[in-house]
N, C-alpha and C positions, 0 to 999 in steps of 0.2 A: 724130898729131893735126892737124898742118898740112895733110896730104893731105885728110883728111875736111873740114876747114874750107874748103879750096879747092873741093872737089867740091860741097859745100852751097852755097857762094857762087855759083859759076859755073852750077850747075844751076838755082838759084833765079832768077838773071837770065835764063837761057835760057827757062825755062818761061813767064816773064812776057811773052816776045815771042810766044807761041803763041795769044794771044787774051785778050779781056777777062775771060773766066771764070777766068783764072789770075792776075789782077792782085793778088789778095790772098793769094797762095801764100807761105807761110813754113815753113821747117823747124822742127821742135821744137828746143829748146835743146841737148840732149845727143845722144848717139849710142851705138850698140853695134855690135860686129862679131862675126860668127859665120861659121864655115866649115861646109861641107856635104860629106858623102861623095859623090864623083863618081857613085856608083851611085844616088844619091837626087836627082839634079838635077831630074828630072821631078816628083817630089813637092814640091820647093821651088818650082818654077815654078807648079804647080797651087795651092799655098798662096798665093802672091803674087797669082795671078789671081783667087782667090776671097776675098781678105783682107777686103774690105768686108762681104761676107755673113758671113764667119766671125766678125767682131768685133761683129756684132749679138747674138751669143749669149754672147760672152766678151770682156771688154775687153782691150786690149793690156796694161794694167797687170797684170791677173789672169794673163794668159797668160805674161808675162815673169817674174813672181814664181814661177809654177809651174815654169818652165824653170830658174830659178836654184836653186830648192829640189831639183828632180829630180836636177840634176847637182852638188848640194852646193857651190854657188858662194857664198862669203861675200860679202855686200854691205852697204853702209850706205845705208839709205833716203834719207838726206840728200843723197847724191851721185847717187842713181839718179833721184829724182823732183823735186829742186829745180832 
């Protein structure tokens, strides 16, 4: 938890030094961590590269909940979205 907190804090400060267009950048409250099969790294890279377009059709919340359901991960919405 501390590692993620530090990454978010330092990266937020760093991005704000990259120009006025980033002065209002803030991370969301929470975070999630996922691993990827090394054979699927290119798929993950392409997903990240096209994420903005992808989320025009499906919200992050919808996608995340579908992922949790697909892999039968129990969760409490109070802790996921608050």
